[in-house]
N, CA, C and O atoms as a GROMACS GRO file, in nm:
protein
  300
    1MET      N    1   2.001   2.470  -0.718
    1MET     CA    2   1.998   2.390  -0.839
    1MET      C    3   2.075   2.261  -0.813
    1MET      O    4   2.031   2.155  -0.858
    2ALA      N    5   2.186   2.264  -0.744
    2ALA     CA    6   2.260   2.144  -0.721
    2ALA      C    7   2.177   2.041  -0.637
    2ALA      O    8   2.193   1.920  -0.653
    3TRP      N    9   2.090   2.090  -0.550
    3TRP     CA   10   2.011   1.998  -0.468
    3TRP      C   11   1.907   1.928  -0.557
    3TRP      O   12   1.879   1.810  -0.535
    4VAL      N   13   1.851   1.994  -0.652
    4VAL     CA   14   1.756   1.936  -0.745
    4VAL      C   15   1.821   1.830  -0.830
    4VAL      O   16   1.761   1.725  -0.853
    5VAL      N   17   1.942   1.855  -0.877
    5VAL     CA   18   2.015   1.753  -0.962
    5VAL      C   19   2.054   1.634  -0.868
    5VAL      O   20   2.043   1.518  -0.909
    6TYR      N   21   2.098   1.661  -0.746
    6TYR     CA   22   2.129   1.548  -0.653
    6TYR      C   23   2.005   1.461  -0.627
    6TYR      O   24   2.013   1.338  -0.635
    7ARG      N   25   1.895   1.523  -0.597
    7ARG     CA   26   1.770   1.450  -0.562
    7ARG      C   27   1.722   1.368  -0.688
    7ARG      O   28   1.671   1.257  -0.673
    8SER      N   29   1.739   1.423  -0.807
    8SER     CA   30   1.689   1.353  -0.926
    8SER      C   31   1.776   1.234  -0.953
    8SER      O   32   1.727   1.139  -1.016
    9LEU      N   33   1.907   1.231  -0.909
    9LEU     CA   34   1.990   1.119  -0.932
    9LEU      C   35   1.974   1.015  -0.825
    9LEU      O   36   2.016   0.901  -0.845
   10ASP      N   37   1.916   1.050  -0.712
   10ASP     CA   38   1.902   0.959  -0.600
   10ASP      C   39   1.768   0.880  -0.628
   10ASP      O   40   1.660   0.912  -0.578
   11LEU      N   41   1.785   0.771  -0.715
   11LEU     CA   42   1.668   0.695  -0.757
   11LEU      C   43   1.648   0.565  -0.686
   11LEU      O   44   1.565   0.483  -0.723
   12ALA      N   45   1.732   0.548  -0.580
   12ALA     CA   46   1.719   0.415  -0.506
   12ALA      C   47   1.582   0.406  -0.443
   12ALA      O   48   1.522   0.504  -0.396
   13GLY      N   49   1.534   0.282  -0.447
   13GLY     CA   50   1.404   0.250  -0.393
   13GLY      C   51   1.404   0.104  -0.343
   13GLY      O   52   1.501   0.056  -0.284
   14VAL      N   53   1.292   0.036  -0.370
   14VAL     CA   54   1.281  -0.098  -0.329
   14VAL      C   55   1.235  -0.188  -0.449
   14VAL      O   56   1.167  -0.142  -0.541
   15ARG      N   57   1.272  -0.313  -0.443
   15ARG     CA   58   1.220  -0.415  -0.543
   15ARG      C   59   1.142  -0.508  -0.458
   15ARG      O   60   1.191  -0.556  -0.356
   16CYS      N   61   1.015  -0.536  -0.501
   16CYS     CA   62   0.932  -0.628  -0.434
   16CYS      C   63   0.890  -0.737  -0.533
   16CYS      O   64   0.864  -0.710  -0.650
   17GLU      N   65   0.885  -0.862  -0.482
   17GLU     CA   66   0.829  -0.973  -0.561
   17GLU      C   67   0.701  -1.023  -0.489
   17GLU      O   68   0.698  -1.043  -0.368
   18VAL      N   69   0.599  -1.042  -0.568
   18VAL     CA   70   0.472  -1.095  -0.512
   18VAL      C   71   0.437  -1.221  -0.593
   18VAL      O   72   0.440  -1.222  -0.716
   19CYS      N   73   0.403  -1.327  -0.515
   19CYS     CA   74   0.355  -1.448  -0.583
   19CYS      C   75   0.211  -1.465  -0.525
   19CYS      O   76   0.184  -1.444  -0.407
   20LEU      N   77   0.118  -1.505  -0.620
   20LEU     CA   78  -0.018  -1.508  -0.584
   20LEU      C   79  -0.082  -1.625  -0.661
   20LEU      O   80  -0.046  -1.655  -0.775
   21THR      N   81  -0.183  -1.693  -0.592
   21THR     CA   82  -0.251  -1.798  -0.659
   21THR      C   83  -0.396  -1.757  -0.662
   21THR      O   84  -0.458  -1.730  -0.559
   22TYR      N   85  -0.452  -1.753  -0.785
   22TYR     CA   86  -0.589  -1.708  -0.805
   22TYR      C   87  -0.653  -1.787  -0.924
   22TYR      O   88  -0.591  -1.804  -1.029
   23GLY      N   89  -0.774  -1.832  -0.905
   23GLY     CA   90  -0.840  -1.911  -1.007
   23GLY      C   91  -0.769  -2.030  -1.047
   23GLY      O   92  -0.774  -2.066  -1.165
   24GLY      N   93  -0.700  -2.098  -0.956
   24GLY     CA   94  -0.626  -2.222  -0.984
   24GLY      C   95  -0.497  -2.204  -1.052
   24GLY      O   96  -0.433  -2.304  -1.084
   25ARG      N   97  -0.453  -2.083  -1.076
   25ARG     CA   98  -0.324  -2.052  -1.142
   25ARG      C   99  -0.237  -1.974  -1.045
   25ARG      O  100  -0.286  -1.905  -0.956
   26SER      N  101  -0.103  -1.988  -1.064
   26SER     CA  102  -0.012  -1.914  -0.980
   26SER      C  103   0.083  -1.834  -1.074
   26SER      O  104   0.112  -1.871  -1.188
   27GLN      N  105   0.128  -1.722  -1.015
   27GLN     CA  106   0.225  -1.636  -1.090
   27GLN      C  107   0.294  -1.548  -0.993
   27GLN      O  108   0.236  -1.510  -0.892
   28CYS      N  109   0.426  -1.513  -1.023
   28CYS     CA  110   0.508  -1.430  -0.950
   28CYS      C  111   0.551  -1.308  -1.042
   28CYS      O  112   0.572  -1.326  -1.162
   29ARG      N  113   0.564  -1.192  -0.984
   29ARG     CA  114   0.616  -1.075  -1.052
   29ARG      C  115   0.695  -0.988  -0.959
   29ARG      O  116   0.668  -0.979  -0.839
   30SER      N  117   0.798  -0.924  -1.018
   30SER     CA  118   0.883  -0.827  -0.939
   30SER      C  119   0.872  -0.694  -1.002
   30SER      O  120   0.871  -0.679  -1.124
   31VAL      N  121   0.864  -0.594  -0.911
   31VAL     CA  122   0.846  -0.453  -0.950
   31VAL      C  123   0.933  -0.369  -0.862
   31VAL      O  124   0.947  -0.398  -0.744
   32GLU      N  125   0.992  -0.263  -0.919
   32GLU     CA  126   1.069  -0.164  -0.848
   32GLU      C  127   0.984  -0.044  -0.828
   32GLU      O  128   0.907  -0.005  -0.916
   33GLY      N  129   0.995   0.017  -0.710
   33GLY     CA  130   0.918   0.136  -0.681
   33GLY      C  131   0.996   0.230  -0.585
   33GLY      O  132   1.102   0.194  -0.534
   34PRO      N  133   0.942   0.343  -0.564
   34PRO     CA  134   1.007   0.439  -0.465
   34PRO      C  135   0.997   0.407  -0.326
   34PRO      O  136   1.076   0.455  -0.245
   35ASN      N  137   0.895   0.321  -0.290
   35ASN     CA  138   0.878   0.276  -0.156
   35ASN      C  139   0.813   0.136  -0.150
   35ASN      O  140   0.765   0.089  -0.253
   36GLU      N  141   0.810   0.071  -0.039
   36GLU     CA  142   0.762  -0.065  -0.027
   36GLU      C  143   0.612  -0.076  -0.064
   36GLU      O  144   0.573  -0.166  -0.138
   37HIS      N  145   0.532   0.016  -0.013
   37HIS     CA  146   0.391   0.013  -0.040
   37HIS      C  147   0.357   0.016  -0.191
   37HIS      O  148   0.284  -0.067  -0.244
   38ASP      N  149   0.414   0.117  -0.255
   38ASP     CA  150   0.391   0.128  -0.398
   38ASP      C  151   0.447   0.014  -0.479
   38ASP      O  152   0.385  -0.024  -0.578
   39ALA      N  153   0.557  -0.042  -0.444
   39ALA     CA  154   0.614  -0.149  -0.513
   39ALA      C  155   0.526  -0.284  -0.496
   39ALA      O  156   0.504  -0.359  -0.591
   40LEU      N  157   0.481  -0.305  -0.372
   40LEU     CA  158   0.390  -0.417  -0.347
   40LEU      C  159   0.256  -0.402  -0.423
   40LEU      O  160   0.208  -0.500  -0.480
   41MET      N  161   0.199  -0.286  -0.424
   41MET     CA  162   0.075  -0.267  -0.491
   41MET      C  163   0.091  -0.287  -0.648
   41MET      O  164   0.006  -0.345  -0.715
   42ALA      N  165   0.203  -0.237  -0.700
   42ALA     CA  166   0.230  -0.250  -0.846
   42ALA      C  167   0.258  -0.394  -0.882
   42ALA      O  168   0.218  -0.438  -0.990
   43ALA      N  169   0.323  -0.468  -0.797
   43ALA     CA  170   0.350  -0.613  -0.822
   43ALA      C  171   0.221  -0.694  -0.817
   43ALA      O  172   0.199  -0.783  -0.898
   44THR      N  173   0.137  -0.661  -0.721
   44THR     CA  174   0.010  -0.730  -0.702
   44THR      C  175  -0.078  -0.703  -0.830
   44THR      O  176  -0.140  -0.794  -0.884
   45SER      N  177  -0.079  -0.579  -0.873
   45SER     CA  178  -0.157  -0.544  -0.991
   45SER      C  179  -0.104  -0.613  -1.113
   45SER      O  180  -0.182  -0.653  -1.200
   46ASN      N  181   0.030  -0.628  -1.122
   46ASN     CA  182   0.093  -0.687  -1.238
   46ASN      C  183   0.057  -0.842  -1.239
   46ASN      O  184   0.032  -0.899  -1.345
   47VAL      N  185   0.057  -0.906  -1.120
   47VAL     CA  186   0.025  -1.051  -1.115
   47VAL      C  187  -0.121  -1.066  -1.155
   47VAL      O  188  -0.151  -1.152  -1.237
   48CYS      N  189  -0.212  -0.986  -1.099
   48CYS     CA  190  -0.353  -0.999  -1.127
   48CYS      C  191  -0.387  -0.968  -1.271
   48CYS      O  192  -0.484  -1.024  -1.324
   49ALA      N  193  -0.311  -0.879  -1.339
   49ALA     CA  194  -0.332  -0.858  -1.484
   49ALA      C  195  -0.309  -0.987  -1.562
   49ALA      O  196  -0.372  -1.012  -1.665
   50TYR      N  197  -0.221  -1.066  -1.512
   50TYR     CA  198  -0.191  -1.194  -1.581
   50TYR      C  199  -0.297  -1.302  -1.541
   50TYR      O  200  -0.340  -1.382  -1.625
   51LEU      N  201  -0.338  -1.304  -1.415
   51LEU     CA  202  -0.418  -1.420  -1.370
   51LEU      C  203  -0.570  -1.392  -1.382
   51LEU      O  204  -0.648  -1.487  -1.392
   52ALA      N  205  -0.611  -1.270  -1.382
   52ALA     CA  206  -0.761  -1.241  -1.387
   52ALA      C  207  -0.800  -1.177  -1.517
   52ALA      O  208  -0.718  -1.120  -1.589
   53SER      N  209  -0.930  -1.188  -1.545
   53SER     CA  210  -0.987  -1.118  -1.665
   53SER      C  211  -1.111  -1.048  -1.629
   53SER      O  212  -1.198  -1.108  -1.565
   54GLY      N  213  -1.126  -0.925  -1.665
   54GLY     CA  214  -1.239  -0.839  -1.634
   54GLY      C  215  -1.211  -0.770  -1.507
   54GLY      O  216  -1.124  -0.806  -1.428
   55VAL      N  217  -1.294  -0.663  -1.488
   55VAL     CA  218  -1.283  -0.571  -1.377
   55VAL      C  219  -1.315  -0.643  -1.245
   55VAL      O  220  -1.238  -0.633  -1.150
   56THR      N  221  -1.426  -0.714  -1.238
   56THR     CA  222  -1.467  -0.781  -1.114
   56THR      C  223  -1.365  -0.886  -1.068
   56THR      O  224  -1.330  -0.895  -0.951
   57ASP      N  225  -1.318  -0.967  -1.172
   57ASP     CA  226  -1.220  -1.062  -1.138
   57ASP      C  227  -1.093  -1.007  -1.090
   57ASP      O  228  -1.033  -1.056  -0.994
   58THR      N  229  -1.049  -0.900  -1.158
   58THR     CA  230  -0.922  -0.829  -1.118
   58THR      C  231  -0.932  -0.774  -0.976
   58THR      O  232  -0.837  -0.784  -0.900
   59LEU      N  233  -1.048  -0.714  -0.939
   59LEU     CA  234  -1.062  -0.661  -0.805
   59LEU      C  235  -1.060  -0.775  -0.700
   59LEU      O  236  -1.002  -0.761  -0.592
   60ALA      N  237  -1.122  -0.886  -0.736
   60ALA     CA  238  -1.119  -0.998  -0.637
   60ALA      C  239  -0.978  -1.049  -0.625
   60ALA      O  240  -0.935  -1.085  -0.515
   61CYS      N  241  -0.903  -1.053  -0.736
   61CYS     CA  242  -0.762  -1.103  -0.734
   61CYS      C  243  -0.681  -1.012  -0.646
   61CYS      O  244  -0.604  -1.060  -0.563
   62THR      N  245  -0.696  -0.882  -0.660
   62THR     CA  246  -0.608  -0.787  -0.581
   62THR      C  247  -0.632  -0.796  -0.429
   62THR      O  248  -0.547  -0.758  -0.348
   63ARG      N  249  -0.752  -0.846  -0.393
   63ARG     CA  250  -0.787  -0.869  -0.251
   63ARG      C  251  -0.742  -1.005  -0.198
   63ARG      O  252  -0.757  -1.033  -0.079
   64THR      N  253  -0.688  -1.088  -0.283
   64THR     CA  254  -0.633  -1.219  -0.242
   64THR      C  255  -0.499  -1.208  -0.177
   64THR      O  256  -0.408  -1.149  -0.234
   65PRO      N  257  -0.485  -1.262  -0.062
   65PRO     CA  258  -0.352  -1.253   0.010
   65PRO      C  259  -0.243  -1.329  -0.074
   65PRO      O  260  -0.263  -1.441  -0.122
   66PRO      N  261  -0.132  -1.264  -0.087
   66PRO     CA  262  -0.022  -1.334  -0.164
   66PRO      C  263   0.024  -1.460  -0.097
   66PRO      O  264   0.016  -1.474   0.025
   67THR      N  265   0.072  -1.549  -0.174
   67THR     CA  266   0.134  -1.676  -0.123
   67THR      C  267   0.277  -1.649  -0.076
   67THR      O  268   0.335  -1.722   0.005
   68ARG      N  269   0.335  -1.536  -0.136
   68ARG     CA  270   0.470  -1.497  -0.103
   68ARG      C  271   0.490  -1.359  -0.140
   68ARG      O  272   0.451  -1.319  -0.250
   69SER      N  273   0.550  -1.278  -0.053
   69SER     CA  274   0.586  -1.137  -0.092
   69SER      C  275   0.716  -1.110  -0.013
   69SER      O  276   0.732  -1.149   0.103
   70ALA      N  277   0.808  -1.042  -0.085
   70ALA     CA  278   0.938  -1.006  -0.030
   70ALA      C  279   0.984  -0.874  -0.096
   70ALA      O  280   0.968  -0.853  -0.216
   71CYS      N  281   1.039  -0.788  -0.013
   71CYS     CA  282   1.093  -0.664  -0.064
   71CYS      C  283   1.237  -0.650  -0.016
   71CYS      O  284   1.276  -0.698   0.091
   72ALA      N  285   1.313  -0.582  -0.100
   72ALA     CA  286   1.456  -0.546  -0.066
   72ALA      C  287   1.493  -0.411  -0.123
   72ALA      O  288   1.443  -0.368  -0.227
   73GLY      N  289   1.580  -0.347  -0.055
   73GLY     CA  290   1.627  -0.218  -0.100
   73GLY      C  291   1.712  -0.227  -0.223
   73GLY      O  292   1.783  -0.325  -0.241
   74ILE      N  293   1.706  -0.130  -0.306
   74ILE     CA  294   1.789  -0.120  -0.428
   74ILE      C  295   1.911  -0.042  -0.393
   74ILE      O  296   1.898   0.071  -0.346
   75PRO      N  297   2.036  -0.097  -0.413
   75PRO     CA  298   2.149  -0.023  -0.371
   75PRO      C  299   2.178   0.095  -0.462
   75PRO      O  300   2.273   0.169  -0.438
   0.00000   0.00000   0.00000
């Protein structure tokens, strides 16, 4: 039981910021996640939700390489 409580309190992960230019507009968003991959994907989705409209546009946006991306561990 103590192990379960300890693991549930161990919430450290990573914070990633993604900047992307799509459709002539630019936007940056930061997201925290359990690992770098998940945080980068969530930040990219968040940026594209702001920059794109519609499913096709959003899918094209998520395939656009970011102009900047950086991740750091959360203490």
